[in-house]
MOPAC internal coordinates of N, CA, C and O (Angstrom, degrees):
PM7 1SCF
backbone

  N    0.0000 0     0.00 0     0.00 0    0    0    0
  C    1.4433 1     0.00 0     0.00 0    1    0    0
  C    1.5275 1   111.05 1     0.00 0    2    1    0
  O    1.2310 1   120.54 1   139.78 1    3    2    1
  N    1.3380 1   116.57 1   -40.22 1    3    2    1
  C    1.4532 1   120.19 1   179.14 1    5    3    2
  C    1.5250 1   111.47 1   -63.95 1    6    5    3
  O    1.2310 1   120.89 1   142.72 1    7    6    5
  N    1.3490 1   115.91 1   -37.28 1    7    6    5
  C    1.4607 1   118.87 1   178.70 1    9    7    6
  C    1.5245 1   110.75 1   -62.63 1   10    9    7
  O    1.2310 1   120.82 1   137.40 1   11   10    9
  N    1.3206 1   116.03 1   -42.60 1   11   10    9
  C    1.4597 1   121.43 1  -179.64 1   13   11   10
  C    1.5268 1   110.83 1   -65.30 1   14   13   11
  O    1.2310 1   120.64 1   137.87 1   15   14   13
  N    1.3150 1   116.38 1   -42.13 1   15   14   13
  C    1.4701 1   120.67 1   178.17 1   17   15   14
  C    1.5196 1   109.82 1   -61.99 1   18   17   15
  O    1.2310 1   120.36 1   135.91 1   19   18   17
  N    1.3248 1   116.91 1   -44.09 1   19   18   17
  C    1.4619 1   121.34 1   178.65 1   21   19   18
  C    1.5167 1   111.39 1   -62.40 1   22   21   19
  O    1.2310 1   120.64 1   137.51 1   23   22   21
  N    1.3253 1   116.38 1   -42.49 1   23   22   21
  C    1.4547 1   120.72 1   179.91 1   25   23   22
  C    1.5183 1   111.47 1   -59.95 1   26   25   23
  O    1.2310 1   120.47 1   130.38 1   27   26   25
  N    1.3387 1   116.71 1   -49.62 1   27   26   25
  C    1.4620 1   119.82 1  -177.70 1   29   27   26
  C    1.5163 1   112.44 1   -68.35 1   30   29   27
  O    1.2310 1   120.24 1   144.09 1   31   30   29
  N    1.3146 1   117.15 1   -35.91 1   31   30   29
  C    1.4686 1   119.36 1   177.57 1   33   31   30
  C    1.5361 1   110.13 1   -66.98 1   34   33   31
  O    1.2310 1   120.86 1   140.42 1   35   34   33
  N    1.3153 1   115.96 1   -39.58 1   35   34   33
  C    1.4563 1   119.56 1   178.11 1   37   35   34
  C    1.5365 1   110.41 1   -64.09 1   38   37   35
  O    1.2310 1   120.32 1   134.99 1   39   38   37
  N    1.3201 1   117.00 1   -45.01 1   39   38   37
  C    1.4844 1   121.62 1   178.83 1   41   39   38
  C    1.5281 1   111.41 1   -61.42 1   42   41   39
  O    1.2310 1   120.81 1   147.70 1   43   42   41
  N    1.3315 1   116.05 1   -32.30 1   43   42   41
  C    1.4658 1   120.43 1  -179.27 1   45   43   42
  C    1.5311 1   112.12 1   -83.01 1   46   45   43
  O    1.2310 1   120.40 1   177.56 1   47   46   45
  N    1.3304 1   116.84 1    -2.44 1   47   46   45
  C    1.4505 1   120.48 1  -179.33 1   49   47   46
  C    1.5124 1   114.98 1    86.89 1   50   49   47
  O    1.2310 1   120.38 1  -173.37 1   51   50   49
  N    1.3267 1   116.87 1     6.63 1   51   50   49
  C    1.4680 1   121.68 1   177.85 1   53   51   50
  C    1.5306 1   108.04 1   -89.47 1   54   53   51
  O    1.2310 1   120.79 1  -103.44 1   55   54   53
  N    1.3349 1   116.10 1    76.56 1   55   54   53
  C    1.4556 1   120.67 1  -175.46 1   57   55   54
  C    1.5135 1   112.60 1   -66.18 1   58   57   55
  O    1.2310 1   120.16 1   142.11 1   59   58   57
  N    1.3093 1   117.30 1   -37.89 1   59   58   57
  C    1.4761 1   119.85 1   178.16 1   61   59   58
  C    1.5267 1   109.95 1   -64.42 1   62   61   59
  O    1.2310 1   119.97 1   138.24 1   63   62   61
  N    1.3200 1   117.66 1   -41.76 1   63   62   61
  C    1.4564 1   121.66 1   178.60 1   65   63   62
  C    1.5240 1   111.67 1   -65.22 1   66   65   63
  O    1.2310 1   120.81 1   138.95 1   67   66   65
  N    1.3247 1   116.06 1   -41.05 1   67   66   65
  C    1.4673 1   120.55 1   177.74 1   69   67   66
  C    1.5215 1   110.29 1   -65.61 1   70   69   67
  O    1.2310 1   120.62 1   138.05 1   71   70   69
  N    1.3195 1   116.43 1   -41.95 1   71   70   69
  C    1.4648 1   121.05 1   178.82 1   73   71   70
  C    1.5231 1   109.88 1   -60.54 1   74   73   71
  O    1.2310 1   120.30 1   137.06 1   75   74   73
  N    1.3179 1   117.03 1   -42.94 1   75   74   73
  C    1.4616 1   121.05 1   178.55 1   77   75   74
  C    1.5358 1   111.08 1   -61.32 1   78   77   75
  O    1.2310 1   120.40 1   136.40 1   79   78   77
  N    1.3305 1   116.85 1   -43.60 1   79   78   77
  C    1.4632 1   120.19 1   179.53 1   81   79   78
  C    1.5329 1   110.98 1   -63.80 1   82   81   79
  O    1.2310 1   120.45 1   137.04 1   83   82   81
  N    1.3382 1   116.75 1   -42.96 1   83   82   81
  C    1.4678 1   119.99 1   179.73 1   85   83   82
  C    1.5374 1   111.42 1   -67.82 1   86   85   83
  O    1.2310 1   120.09 1   144.16 1   87   86   85
  N    1.3200 1   117.44 1   -35.84 1   87   86   85
  C    1.4767 1   120.36 1   175.23 1   89   87   86
  C    1.5187 1   110.83 1   -60.85 1   90   89   87
  O    1.2310 1   121.10 1   134.09 1   91   90   89
  N    1.3195 1   115.49 1   -45.91 1   91   90   89
  C    1.4731 1   119.49 1   179.73 1   93   91   90
  C    1.5096 1   110.37 1   -63.01 1   94   93   91
  O    1.2310 1   119.93 1   139.87 1   95   94   93
  N    1.3051 1   117.74 1   -40.13 1   95   94   93
  C    1.4609 1   120.95 1   177.85 1   97   95   94
  C    1.5237 1   109.70 1   -61.70 1   98   97   95
  O    1.2310 1   120.29 1   132.13 1   99   98   97
  N    1.3406 1   117.05 1   -47.87 1   99   98   97
  C    1.4617 1   119.69 1  -178.26 1  101   99   98
  C    1.5177 1   113.01 1   -71.13 1  102  101   99
  O    1.2310 1   119.37 1   163.80 1  103  102  101
  N    1.3058 1   118.80 1   -16.20 1  103  102  101
  C    1.4656 1   120.27 1   171.83 1  105  103  102
  C    1.5252 1   109.53 1   -68.18 1  106  105  103
  O    1.2310 1   120.84 1   150.67 1  107  106  105
  N    1.3270 1   116.00 1   -29.33 1  107  106  105
  C    1.4699 1   120.93 1   178.40 1  109  107  106
  C    1.5392 1   111.55 1   -87.69 1  110  109  107
  O    1.2310 1   120.71 1   143.44 1  111  110  109
  N    1.3138 1   116.24 1   -36.56 1  111  110  109
  C    1.4638 1   122.47 1  -177.49 1  113  111  110
  C    1.5289 1   107.80 1  -123.92 1  114  113  111
  O    1.2310 1   121.38 1   -97.09 1  115  114  113
  N    1.3217 1   114.96 1    82.91 1  115  114  113
  C    1.4656 1   122.00 1  -169.67 1  117  115  114
  C    1.5194 1   115.43 1   -59.48 1  118  117  115
  O    1.2310 1   120.51 1   145.81 1  119  118  117
  N    1.3072 1   116.62 1   -34.19 1  119  118  117
  C    1.4603 1   119.73 1  -172.79 1  121  119  118
  C    1.5155 1   113.38 1  -106.53 1  122  121  119
  O    1.2310 1   119.42 1  -157.68 1  123  122  121
  N    1.3170 1   118.71 1    22.32 1  123  122  121
  C    1.4658 1   121.67 1   177.51 1  125  123  122
  C    1.5223 1   107.88 1   -80.61 1  126  125  123
  O    1.2310 1   121.64 1   -85.76 1  127  126  125
  N    1.3250 1   114.47 1    94.24 1  127  126  125
  C    1.4590 1   121.24 1  -173.74 1  129  127  126
  C    1.5254 1   111.88 1   -62.29 1  130  129  127
  O    1.2310 1   120.10 1   144.86 1  131  130  129
  N    1.3208 1   117.41 1   -35.14 1  131  130  129
  C    1.4579 1   120.06 1  -179.70 1  133  131  130
  C    1.5487 1   111.25 1   -55.90 1  134  133  131
  O    1.2310 1   120.70 1   135.26 1  135  134  133
  N    1.3175 1   116.26 1   -44.74 1  135  134  133
  C    1.4619 1   119.44 1  -177.32 1  137  135  134
  C    1.5284 1   111.83 1   -82.36 1  138  137  135
  O    1.2310 1   119.83 1   155.41 1  139  138  137
  N    1.3234 1   117.93 1   -24.59 1  139  138  137
  C    1.4539 1   119.92 1   170.48 1  141  139  138
  C    1.5372 1   109.88 1   -64.67 1  142  141  139
  O    1.2310 1   120.80 1   140.85 1  143  142  141
  N    1.3383 1   116.07 1   -39.15 1  143  142  141
  C    1.4565 1   119.72 1   177.24 1  145  143  142
  C    1.5141 1   111.43 1   -65.38 1  146  145  143
  O    1.2310 1   120.26 1   142.94 1  147  146  145
  N    1.3294 1   117.10 1   -37.06 1  147  146  145
  C    1.4628 1   120.55 1   175.86 1  149  147  146
  C    1.5255 1   110.43 1   -61.11 1  150  149  147
  O    1.2310 1   120.79 1   138.21 1  151  150  149
  N    1.3488 1   116.09 1   -41.79 1  151  150  149
  C    1.4670 1   119.59 1   176.91 1  153  151  150
  C    1.5282 1   110.39 1   -60.56 1  154  153  151
  O    1.2310 1   120.80 1   131.37 1  155  154  153
  N    1.3167 1   116.08 1   -48.63 1  155  154  153
  C    1.4550 1   120.37 1  -177.67 1  157  155  154
  C    1.5357 1   111.24 1   -60.23 1  158  157  155
  O    1.2310 1   120.39 1   137.43 1  159  158  157
  N    1.3078 1   116.87 1   -42.57 1  159  158  157
  C    1.4613 1   120.24 1  -179.91 1  161  159  158
  C    1.5267 1   111.44 1   -65.73 1  162  161  159
  O    1.2310 1   120.11 1   141.06 1  163  162  161
  N    1.3215 1   117.40 1   -38.94 1  163  162  161
  C    1.4696 1   119.98 1   176.54 1  165  163  162
  C    1.5228 1   110.90 1   -65.70 1  166  165  163
  O    1.2310 1   120.54 1   138.62 1  167  166  165
  N    1.3146 1   116.58 1   -41.38 1  167  166  165
  C    1.4609 1   120.38 1   177.44 1  169  167  166
  C    1.5248 1   110.53 1   -60.72 1  170  169  167
  O    1.2310 1   120.39 1   143.02 1  171  170  169
  N    1.3295 1   116.86 1   -36.98 1  171  170  169
  C    1.4553 1   120.28 1   176.19 1  173  171  170
  C    1.5262 1   109.78 1   -63.93 1  174  173  171
  O    1.2310 1   120.29 1   134.48 1  175  174  173
  N    1.3213 1   117.04 1   -45.52 1  175  174  173
  C    1.4662 1   120.97 1   178.78 1  177  175  174
  C    1.5332 1   111.55 1   -59.65 1  178  177  175
  O    1.2310 1   120.71 1   147.56 1  179  178  177
  N    1.3159 1   116.24 1   -32.44 1  179  178  177
  C    1.4613 1   121.96 1  -179.60 1  181  179  178
  C    1.5283 1   112.80 1   -85.78 1  182  181  179
  O    1.2310 1   120.69 1   174.30 1  183  182  181
  N    1.3442 1   116.29 1    -5.70 1  183  182  181
  C    1.4576 1   119.80 1  -179.93 1  185  183  182
  C    1.5181 1   114.02 1    76.09 1  186  185  183
  O    1.2310 1   120.29 1  -161.18 1  187  186  185
  N    1.3105 1   117.05 1    18.82 1  187  186  185
  C    1.4717 1   121.95 1  -178.98 1  189  187  186
  C    1.5396 1   108.79 1   -96.54 1  190  189  187
  O    1.2310 1   121.55 1  -107.16 1  191  190  189
  N    1.3295 1   114.64 1    72.84 1  191  190  189
  C    1.4505 1   121.11 1  -169.83 1  193  191  190
  C    1.5222 1   114.44 1   -69.17 1  194  193  191
  O    1.2310 1   119.70 1   143.40 1  195  194  193
  N    1.3265 1   118.18 1   -36.60 1  195  194  193
  C    1.4721 1   119.50 1   177.52 1  197  195  194
  C    1.5335 1   110.50 1   -61.02 1  198  197  195
  O    1.2310 1   120.84 1   134.18 1  199  198  197
  N    1.3410 1   116.00 1   -45.82 1  199  198  197
  C    1.4713 1   119.45 1   178.52 1  201  199  198
  C    1.5182 1   110.90 1   -64.91 1  202  201  199
  O    1.2310 1   121.20 1   139.62 1  203  202  201
  N    1.3421 1   115.31 1   -40.38 1  203  202  201
  C    1.4635 1   119.45 1   179.03 1  205  203  202
  C    1.5343 1   110.57 1   -60.45 1  206  205  203
  O    1.2310 1   120.87 1   135.29 1  207  206  205
  N    1.3187 1   115.95 1   -44.71 1  207  206  205
  C    1.4697 1   120.55 1  -179.80 1  209  207  206
  C    1.5249 1   110.84 1   -59.35 1  210  209  207
  O    1.2310 1   119.91 1   138.28 1  211  210  209
  N    1.3057 1   117.77 1   -41.72 1  211  210  209
  C    1.4629 1   120.99 1   178.95 1  213  211  210
  C    1.5244 1   112.04 1   -61.14 1  214  213  211
  O    1.2310 1   120.62 1   140.00 1  215  214  213
  N    1.3185 1   116.41 1   -40.00 1  215  214  213
  C    1.4604 1   119.58 1   179.31 1  217  215  214
  C    1.5250 1   110.55 1   -67.13 1  218  217  215
  O    1.2310 1   119.98 1   134.50 1  219  218  217
  N    1.3344 1   117.65 1   -45.50 1  219  218  217
  C    1.4547 1   120.05 1   178.71 1  221  219  218
  C    1.5279 1   111.15 1   -61.38 1  222  221  219
  O    1.2310 1   120.20 1   140.56 1  223  222  221
  N    1.3233 1   117.23 1   -39.44 1  223  222  221
  C    1.4715 1   119.90 1   178.89 1  225  223  222
  C    1.5323 1   110.71 1   -66.05 1  226  225  223
  O    1.2310 1   120.51 1   144.03 1  227  226  225
  N    1.2981 1   116.63 1   -35.97 1  227  226  225
  C    1.4584 1   120.65 1   176.82 1  229  227  226
  C    1.5268 1   110.09 1   -65.25 1  230  229  227
  O    1.2310 1   120.35 1   139.47 1  231  230  229
  N    1.3179 1   116.94 1   -40.53 1  231  230  229
  C    1.4695 1   120.85 1   176.98 1  233  231  230
  C    1.5233 1   109.89 1   -60.66 1  234  233  231
  O    1.2310 1   120.17 1   139.91 1  235  234  233
  N    1.3175 1   117.27 1   -40.09 1  235  234  233
  C    1.4736 1   121.16 1   178.63 1  237  235  234
  C    1.5319 1   110.59 1   -63.54 1  238  237  235
  O    1.2310 1   120.01 1   146.08 1  239  238  237
  N    1.3243 1   117.60 1   -33.92 1  239  238  237
  C    1.4677 1   119.43 1   175.91 1  241  239  238
  C    1.5208 1   110.91 1   -64.50 1  242  241  239
  O    1.2310 1   120.42 1   143.07 1  243  242  241
  N    1.3173 1   116.80 1   -36.93 1  243  242  241
  C    1.4661 1   121.65 1  -179.47 1  245  243  242
  C    1.5240 1   110.69 1   -75.78 1  246  245  243
  O    1.2310 1   121.15 1   132.82 1  247  246  245
  N    1.3397 1   115.41 1   -47.18 1  247  246  245
  C    1.4600 1   122.21 1  -177.44 1  249  247  246
  C    1.5290 1   109.03 1  -130.29 1  250  249  247
  O    1.2310 1   120.36 1   -93.63 1  251  250  249
  N    1.3371 1   116.92 1    86.37 1  251  250  249
  C    1.4671 1   121.43 1  -174.02 1  253  251  250
  C    1.5248 1   115.17 1   -57.96 1  254  253  251
  O    1.2310 1   119.61 1   156.28 1  255  254  253
  N    1.3121 1   118.35 1   -23.72 1  255  254  253
  C    1.4589 1   121.01 1  -177.44 1  257  255  254
  C    1.5221 1   113.28 1  -102.06 1  258  257  255
  O    1.2310 1   120.02 1  -161.50 1  259  258  257
  N    1.3265 1   117.56 1    18.50 1  259  258  257
  C    1.4546 1   121.16 1  -178.21 1  261  259  258
  C    1.5351 1   109.34 1   -74.38 1  262  261  259
  O    1.2310 1   121.10 1   -76.35 1  263  262  261
  N    1.3484 1   115.50 1   103.65 1  263  262  261
  C    1.4606 1   120.47 1  -176.41 1  265  263  262
  C    1.5166 1   112.87 1   -63.48 1  266  265  263
  O    1.2310 1   119.88 1   145.97 1  267  266  265
  N    1.3366 1   117.83 1   -34.03 1  267  266  265
  C    1.4684 1   119.94 1   177.59 1  269  267  266
  C    1.5270 1   109.88 1   -60.89 1  270  269  267
  O    1.2310 1   120.39 1   136.09 1  271  270  269
  N    1.3173 1   116.86 1   -43.91 1  271  270  269
  C    1.4581 1   121.09 1  -178.75 1  273  271  270
  C    1.5264 1   111.01 1   -67.94 1  274  273  271
  O    1.2310 1   120.19 1   138.16 1  275  274  273
  N    1.3091 1   117.25 1   -41.84 1  275  274  273
  C    1.4695 1   120.18 1   179.53 1  277  275  274
  C    1.5264 1   109.63 1   -61.92 1  278  277  275
  O    1.2310 1   120.44 1   133.19 1  279  278  277
  N    1.3313 1   116.77 1   -46.81 1  279  278  277
  C    1.4709 1   120.22 1   179.01 1  281  279  278
  C    1.5201 1   111.59 1   -64.29 1  282  281  279
  O    1.2310 1   120.28 1   142.29 1  283  282  281
  N    1.3165 1   117.07 1   -37.71 1  283  282  281
  C    1.4678 1   120.62 1   179.71 1  285  283  282
  C    1.5230 1   111.08 1   -66.92 1  286  285  283
  O    1.2310 1   120.34 1   142.57 1  287  286  285
  N    1.3298 1   116.96 1   -37.43 1  287  286  285
  C    1.4650 1   120.01 1   177.05 1  289  287  286
  C    1.5156 1   110.51 1   -62.93 1  290  289  287
  O    1.2310 1   120.33 1   136.27 1  291  290  289
  N    1.3195 1   116.97 1   -43.73 1  291  290  289
  C    1.4625 1   120.54 1   178.06 1  293  291  290
  C    1.5342 1   109.64 1   -61.00 1  294  293  291
  O    1.2310 1   120.54 1   136.33 1  295  294  293
  N    1.3191 1   116.58 1   -43.67 1  295  294  293
  C    1.4639 1   122.37 1  -179.71 1  297  295  294
  C    1.5306 1   111.16 1   -62.83 1  298  297  295
  O    1.2310 1   120.22 1   130.80 1  299  298  297
  N    1.3172 1   117.19 1   -49.20 1  299  298  297
  C    1.4599 1   119.78 1  -176.29 1  301  299  298
  C    1.5322 1   111.40 1   -68.46 1  302  301  299
  O    1.2310 1   120.28 1   145.49 1  303  302  301
  N    1.3185 1   117.06 1   -34.51 1  303  302  301
  C    1.4605 1   119.34 1   175.42 1  305  303  302
  C    1.5254 1   110.43 1   -61.89 1  306  305  303
  O    1.2310 1   120.80 1   141.14 1  307  306  305
  N    1.3327 1   116.08 1   -38.86 1  307  306  305
  C    1.4596 1   120.06 1   176.58 1  309  307  306
  C    1.5266 1   111.14 1   -63.66 1  310  309  307
  O    1.2310 1   120.16 1   139.02 1  311  310  309
  N    1.3221 1   117.29 1   -40.98 1  311  310  309
  C    1.4634 1   120.72 1   178.97 1  313  311  310
  C    1.5226 1   111.31 1   -65.07 1  314  313  311
  O    1.2310 1   120.83 1   151.92 1  315  314  313
  N    1.3234 1   116.02 1   -28.08 1  315  314  313
  C    1.4593 1   121.07 1  -179.79 1  317  315  314
  C    1.5319 1   111.81 1   -87.25 1  318  317  315
  O    1.2310 1   120.94 1   177.84 1  319  318  317
  N    1.3380 1   115.81 1    -2.16 1  319  318  317
  C    1.4565 1   119.11 1  -179.43 1  321  319  318
  C    1.5063 1   113.81 1    77.66 1  322  321  319
  O    1.2310 1   120.62 1  -161.26 1  323  322  321
  N    1.3204 1   116.42 1    18.74 1  323  322  321
  C    1.4675 1   120.49 1  -179.63 1  325  323  322
  C    1.5296 1   108.37 1  -105.22 1  326  325  323
  O    1.2310 1   120.69 1   -35.02 1  327  326  325
  N    1.3033 1   116.28 1   144.98 1  327  326  325
  C    1.4588 1   121.94 1  -177.26 1  329  327  326
  C    1.5290 1   110.21 1   -85.39 1  330  329  327
  O    1.2310 1   120.15 1   -68.56 1  331  330  329
  N    1.3313 1   117.31 1   111.44 1  331  330  329
  C    1.4593 1   119.63 1  -179.65 1  333  331  330
  C    1.5260 1   112.94 1   -61.69 1  334  333  331
  O    1.2310 1   120.00 1   150.99 1  335  334  333
  N    1.3288 1   117.61 1   -29.01 1  335  334  333
  C    1.4597 1   120.94 1  -178.74 1  337  335  334
  C    1.5263 1   111.52 1   -61.20 1  338  337  335
  O    1.2310 1   120.15 1   146.62 1  339  338  337
  N    1.3276 1   117.33 1   -33.38 1  339  338  337
  C    1.4582 1   119.95 1  -179.17 1  341  339  338
  C    1.5132 1   112.39 1   -82.08 1  342  341  339
  O    1.2310 1   119.87 1   161.14 1  343  342  341
  N    1.3305 1   117.85 1   -18.86 1  343  342  341
  C    1.4610 1   120.56 1  -175.38 1  345  343  342
  C    1.5193 1   111.98 1   -99.45 1  346  345  343
  O    1.2310 1   119.93 1   133.35 1  347  346  345
  N    1.3210 1   117.74 1   -46.65 1  347  346  345
  C    1.4603 1   121.59 1  -173.46 1  349  347  346
  C    1.5261 1   114.57 1   -60.65 1  350  349  347
  O    1.2310 1   118.19 1   140.13 1  351  350  349
  N    1.3367 1   121.05 1   -39.87 1  351  350  349
  C    1.4616 1   118.54 1  -179.86 1  353  351  350
  C    1.5247 1   114.16 1   -60.73 1  354  353  351
  O    1.2310 1   119.56 1   158.64 1  355  354  353
  N    1.3234 1   118.45 1   -21.36 1  355  354  353
  C    1.4687 1   121.29 1   179.57 1  357  355  354
  C    1.5231 1   111.05 1   -66.89 1  358  357  355
  O    1.2310 1   119.95 1   160.41 1  359  358  357
  N    1.2859 1   117.70 1   -19.59 1  359  358  357
  C    1.4606 1   120.63 1  -177.59 1  361  359  358
  C    1.5197 1   110.32 1   102.01 1  362  361  359
  O    1.2310 1   120.68 1   -63.35 1  363  362  361
  N    1.3035 1   116.30 1   116.65 1  363  362  361
  C    1.4597 1   120.72 1  -178.59 1  365  363  362
  C    1.5175 1   112.35 1   -60.98 1  366  365  363
  O    1.2310 1   119.83 1   141.59 1  367  366  365
  N    1.3058 1   117.93 1   -38.41 1  367  366  365
  C    1.4670 1   121.05 1  -178.11 1  369  367  366
  C    1.5176 1   112.12 1   -59.83 1  370  369  367
  O    1.2310 1   120.31 1   134.40 1  371  370  369
  N    1.3222 1   117.00 1   -45.60 1  371  370  369
  C    1.4612 1   120.86 1  -179.66 1  373  371  370
  C    1.5194 1   111.43 1   -65.87 1  374  373  371
  O    1.2310 1   120.63 1   135.62 1  375  374  373
  N    1.3359 1   116.40 1   -44.38 1  375  374  373
  C    1.4571 1   119.80 1  -178.43 1  377  375  374
  C    1.5178 1   110.21 1   -65.98 1  378  377  375
  O    1.2310 1   119.78 1   135.24 1  379  378  377
  N    1.3239 1   118.03 1   -44.76 1  379  378  377
  C    1.4577 1   120.21 1  -174.94 1  381  379  378
  C    1.5210 1   111.14 1   -69.31 1  382  381  379
  O    1.2310 1   119.95 1   149.67 1  383  382  381
  N    1.3212 1   117.71 1   -30.33 1  383  382  381
  C    1.4613 1   119.43 1   179.31 1  385  383  382
  C    1.5281 1   110.14 1   -62.58 1  386  385  383
  O    1.2310 1   120.02 1   146.91 1  387  386  385
  N    1.3262 1   117.56 1   -33.09 1  387  386  385
  C    1.4514 1   121.01 1   178.05 1  389  387  386
  C    1.5341 1   112.04 1   -74.12 1  390  389  387
  O    1.2310 1   120.55 1   145.74 1  391  390  389
  N    1.3103 1   116.55 1   -34.26 1  391  390  389
  C    1.4546 1   121.12 1  -172.10 1  393  391  390
  C    1.5096 1   113.96 1   -85.36 1  394  393  391
  O    1.2310 1   119.01 1   164.98 1  395  394  393
  N    1.2984 1   119.49 1   -15.02 1  395  394  393
  C    1.4635 1   121.71 1  -170.38 1  397  395  394
  C    1.5246 1   112.83 1   -94.89 1  398  397  395
  O    1.2310 1   120.46 1  -142.79 1  399  398  397
  N    1.2975 1   116.72 1    37.21 1  399  398  397
  C    1.4520 1   120.56 1   178.45 1  401  399  398
  C    1.5283 1   110.41 1   -87.70 1  402  401  399
  O    1.2310 1   120.00 1   -84.11 1  403  402  401
  N    1.3152 1   117.60 1    95.89 1  403  402  401
  C    1.4504 1   123.97 1   171.85 1  405  403  402
  C    1.5181 1   117.79 1    64.31 1  406  405  403
  O    1.2310 1   118.62 1  -138.70 1  407  406  405
  N    1.3434 1   120.24 1    41.30 1  407  406  405
  C    1.4659 1   119.08 1   176.87 1  409  407  406
  C    1.5136 1   111.97 1   -70.65 1  410  409  407
  O    1.2310 1   120.87 1   -24.62 1  411  410  409
  N    1.3129 1   115.93 1   155.38 1  411  410  409
  C    1.4605 1   121.29 1   179.90 1  413  411  410
  C    1.5134 1   112.35 1   -79.93 1  414  413  411
  O    1.2310 1   119.71 1   160.75 1  415  414  413
  N    1.3161 1   118.16 1   -19.25 1  415  414  413
  C    1.4482 1   121.78 1  -169.23 1  417  415  414
  C    1.5268 1   112.20 1   -69.12 1  418  417  415
  O    1.2310 1   119.77 1   145.21 1  419  418  417
  N    1.3159 1   118.05 1   -34.79 1  419  418  417
  C    1.4470 1   120.73 1  -178.88 1  421  419  418
  C    1.5284 1   107.84 1  -148.51 1  422  421  419
  O    1.2310 1   120.93 1    -9.86 1  423  422  421
  N    1.2908 1   115.83 1   170.14 1  423  422  421
  C    1.4542 1   120.27 1   178.52 1  425  423  422
  C    1.5217 1   108.39 1   -99.61 1  426  425  423
  O    1.2310 1   120.06 1   -57.00 1  427  426  425
  N    1.2979 1   117.49 1   123.00 1  427  426  425
  C    1.4502 1   122.44 1   178.03 1  429  427  426
  C    1.5262 1   109.46 1   -81.21 1  430  429  427
  O    1.2310 1   120.47 1   -43.65 1  431  430  429
  N    1.3445 1   116.70 1   136.35 1  431  430  429
  C    1.4697 1   118.93 1   178.57 1  433  431  430
  C    1.5275 1   111.86 1   -60.32 1  434  433  431
  O    1.2310 1   120.84 1   -33.44 1  435  434  433
  N    1.3016 1   115.99 1   146.56 1  435  434  433
  C    1.4796 1   120.28 1   179.99 1  437  435  434
  C    1.5006 1   111.35 1   -79.03 1  438  437  435
  O    1.2310 1   120.10 1   180.00 1  439  438  437

């Protein structure tokens, strides 16, 4: 039901409402990458790049070889004016483990 609510809110242009529905869904299904990606894409549409980056990094923790997430991280870093070349070689897993302390965008597994 939350997925459907998010879908219709997104179609109606209510990105904040859709984001809220997808957050609630991912609070129940923490590792559903499809809906985490929906959150990240909405955050991009809203210009909330720091939050978007945290979601993409979390996706990389779940699926380290997710090419969509890797490309999205490079893209969002560019939008933030940060050089991906200096960040990515450090290892996404190590960097994201530091950044994922209690974000509002999704629920981190205990």
